[in-house]
C-alpha positions, 0 to 999 in steps of 0.5 A, a space after each residue: 713515599 719511598 718503597 723499601 725492598 723486602 725479602 719477607 713474603 706478604 700474604 696476598 690480602 695485605 693492602 700495603 707492602 711492608 716497605 710502604 708501611 714501614 716508611 709511613 710509621 717512620 714518617 709519622 713517628 718523627 713528625 709526631 715528636 717535632 709537632 709540638 714545635 709548630 706553635 713556636 714563633 720566629 726567633 730573632 736569630 736569622 729567622 727575620 733576616 732569612 724569612 720575615 724581612 727577606 724581600 726575595 719572598 715577595 710576590 714572584 716577578 721576573 726580576 725577583 726570580 732572576 735575583 734568587 737564581 743569580 745573587 747570594 743571600 745571607 752570604 750563601 748561594 742556595 736558590 732551591 732553599 729560597 724557592 722552597 721558602 718563597 713557596 711557603 710564604 705564598 701558601 702560609 703567609 708569614 706564619 712561622 707554623 707553616 714554615 716549620 711544618 715544611 721543615 718537619 716534613 722534609 726531616 721526616 722524609 729524610 729519615 724515611 730516605 735514610 732507611 731506604 738508602 740503608 736497605 740498598 746495602 742488604 740490611 734488614 727492614 727492622 735494622 734499617 728503620 731502627 738506625 734511621 729513627 736513631 738519626 731522625 729522633 736524635 736531639 742533634 737534629 732539633 736545630 736543623 728542624 725547629 730553626 726555620 732559618 735552617 731550611 737549607 739543612 733539611 732540604 739539602 739533607 733529603 736530596 743528599 741522602 736520596 743521591 746516596 741511596 740512588 747511587 747504592 741502588 745503582 751498584 746492586 742493579 745491572 747496566 741498563 736499570 742501574 744507569 737510570 739510578 745513576 741519573 737520579 743520583 746526579 739530579 738529587 746531588 745537584 738539588 742538594 748543591 742548590 740547597 746548601 753549599 755543604 753538599 760540595 762533599 757529595 762527589 768526594 764521598 762517592 768517589 771514595 766509594 768507587 776508588 776504595 771500595 769498588 762500589 761501581 766500575 770506574 767507566 760507569 761512575 766517571 760520567 756522573 762524578 764529573 758532572 757532580 764535580 763540576 757542579 760542586 766547583 761552581 757552587 763552591 766558587 759562588 759561595 766563596 765569592 759571597 763569603 769573603 767578608 764573612 771569613 774571620 781574620 783573627 785566627 792563626 793557621 794552628 787554631 784552624 787546624 786544631 779546630 778542624 781536628 776537634 770538630 769530628 770529635 765534638 760531633 761524635 761525643 755529642 751524638 753518643 752523649 747529647 746532654 749538653 747541647 747548645 745553640 752556639 758553641 763560641 769560638 772563644 770557648 776553644 782557643 789556641 791557648 789550650 792547644 798544647 794538651 788539647 792538640 795531642 788528644 785530638 791528634 790521638 783520637 783522629 789517628 785512632 779513627 783513621 786507623 780504624 777506617 783503614 782496618 775496616 777497609 778490609 774487614 768491614 768496607 761499609 763501615 770504613 766508607 761510613 767513617 771516611 764519608 762522614 769526615 769528608 761531609 764534615 770538611 766544609 764546616 770543620 773550621 779550617 776556613 773560619 766563618 762565624 763565631 762558632 767552633 761547632 754547630 748541632 746542624 753541622 752533624 746532619 749530613 755527616 751523621 746520615 753518611 756515617 749511619 749508612 756505613 755502620 748499619 750493616 755492621 749493626 746488622 752483623 752484630 745483632 744477629 746472634 740475639 736478634 730479638 733481644 738486640 732489636 728490643 734494646 735498640 728500640 728502647 735506646 731510641 725511645 730514650 732519645 725522644 724526651 731528650 729531643 723534646 726537651 731540646 726543642 723548648 730551647 727554640 721556643 723563644 729568642 731569649 731561651 736560645 741564649 739562656 741555654 748557651 749561657 748555661 753551657 758556656 757561662 763565661 761567653 761574652 757573646 752569648 751574654 750580649 745576644 741574650 741582652 739583644 733578645 731583650 732589646 727585641 722585646 723592648 722594640 716590640 713593646 715600643 711598637 705595641 705600647 709606645 716608645 716609653 715601654 721600651 725603657 724597662 726592657 732596655 735597662 734589663 738588657 744593660 743589666 745583663 750586658 753593660 756593653 750591648 750596643 743595641 741596649 746602649 742605643 735605646 737607653 742613651 736615646 731615652 736618657 737624651 730625650 728625657 733631658 738626662 745627657 749626663 746619665 747617657 754619657 756615663 752609660 757610654 763611658 762605662 761600656 767603653 771601660 769594659 775591656 771585652 767590649 766588641 769593636 762594633 760597640 766601641 764605635 757606637 759608643 764613640 759616635 753616640 758620645 760626640 754630641 754629649 761632650 764638650 766641643 774640644 773633645 769631639 775631634 778626638 772621639 771622631 778620630 777614635 771612631 774612624 780609627 775603629 771603623 778602618 781597622 782590619 780587625 773589624 769583622 762585619 759578617 752580615 749585611 746588617 752589620 755593614 749597613 749599621 756601620 755605614 749609617 754611623 759613618 754617615 753620622 760623622 759625615 764621612 761619606 767615602 767611608 760610609 760608601 765603602 761600608 755600604 759596598 761591603 754590605 752589597 758584596 754579601 747581598 747585592 740586592 738589599 734594598 736598605 743598603 742600596 737606598 743608603 748608598 744612593 743617599 751617600 752618592 747624592 751627598 757626593 754629587 754623583 746623582 747618576 750613580 744614585 739613580 742607578 742604585 735606586 733603579 737597581 733596588 726597585 728592579 730587585 725589590 718592586 715593593 720596597 716603598 722607600 726605593 720607589 719614593 726616593 727614585 721618584 724624587 730624584 727624577 723630579 716626580 712624586 709617586 702617585 697618591 703621595 701628599 703634596 
């Protein structure tokens, strides 16, 4: 537990220093608010990909350890996050409550660390605790804490805040003790970088403090800053390499600039008025078609914020540091590099808000001095009002379908959210199929199609069932109806073309195959995850287009180089191409990285001309 400084004289009979007691109370308050989420299951939005189906979380081996440290996962390089998830898997098994328990504990610890960091600026304990609780109990934190897949947010967050706190403490101390704290800041900063690449902003934030606010002499700050800058450059390079295929190519530079300008405004408004929070803020809801008046408003708001920061440099330097530091912290996810299908996310505010509050806390201290008790009382009341909002927002993450239902409530025109809600019902269909047989999937799949007629997974299930029960005409009509939807995604169009081929006359099949191939080779086909690449490769296999299938599988391996399913599928393609040595190398690579993957071991044994021990004749 971090110990706070205190200028209050404590009687000798006191068992706990006030700083320790304050830290315990903050930790307990934050933990209690998020504790009801412990019984929530994993959600079907990255939780299964990052945790449940992640082969890197199996029993530790040298190959797995090397893969965690050297290979990106989910288009991210974050070995500390993977190691923390691996540790949870060993302690709790694949129980969602265990992973979420760690998330909550890390967030509560980050809140305590924030109060400690604020204390380094000479702020009283009461104000530091109040500001930290505003951070810890705010509804914007729900996504980072309750969503298991976002472990990287809370893990990076606590290290980032500790690095800032250690740096601020070094400013207050003399040369020798201060240097020890600078070393601690470097260690915490490197740990933050290895937890989430968003921490590449840390050396910039610290450099701004040194250059504009004379927080530390340049000769003392130079060494730690150089180390952090080099580490940030390495992590940035590794992440850029892994995210090449996740970058969208369908947005203009004007859209990116407007979006980057709007991001700080969006997060500021959500912080001050957190009533229409959404798990997803679709890019389609923010397009360049509205960029005329919107761009002018954004420019004016940002110029005003920059002007305020410039004025604060002379009048309130810590506030200026908070404003500039928050803007820099938000930079990597501002939208200037378009990754993913959202223009903003609640989780992106985690680190920027912490930096902003560190800078604003001394201003709060100054403002409440005239009526201190009343101001603290009102501030405590405002923080208390956040609790029901946070608990209500937490329920959004209690199931997969609630996530997308909430998104549709905020963005009712979002086709992406409608499709994802249908996808959530498809997951229910598959679970029902496992529990009660394939026939139980039917009702859920029809419900999914009712929500979104062009949902690819729903079409797959419904068409499969219709074909199985001898109703090919109905299957063909369902696919044609989906293709007639002008908003249908390219991936779904490809699915429809491929599924239609066996359902139409022989004379029409070549045209459908050509249409599918054209879509697959289109530069507008965005495949941001390894699963999407794997699925497209599987469809290309169905067309017996082996070279295209190989290209799609290799694209998936650029996102996650040790994914066993992709490696096995690519090996199958190489066999079809007569490249047996390449196929064997791929299977050996899969077995080395994923020794528990049965399909990899079985196929490798067959290719070598032997059978796995105990297999049927």
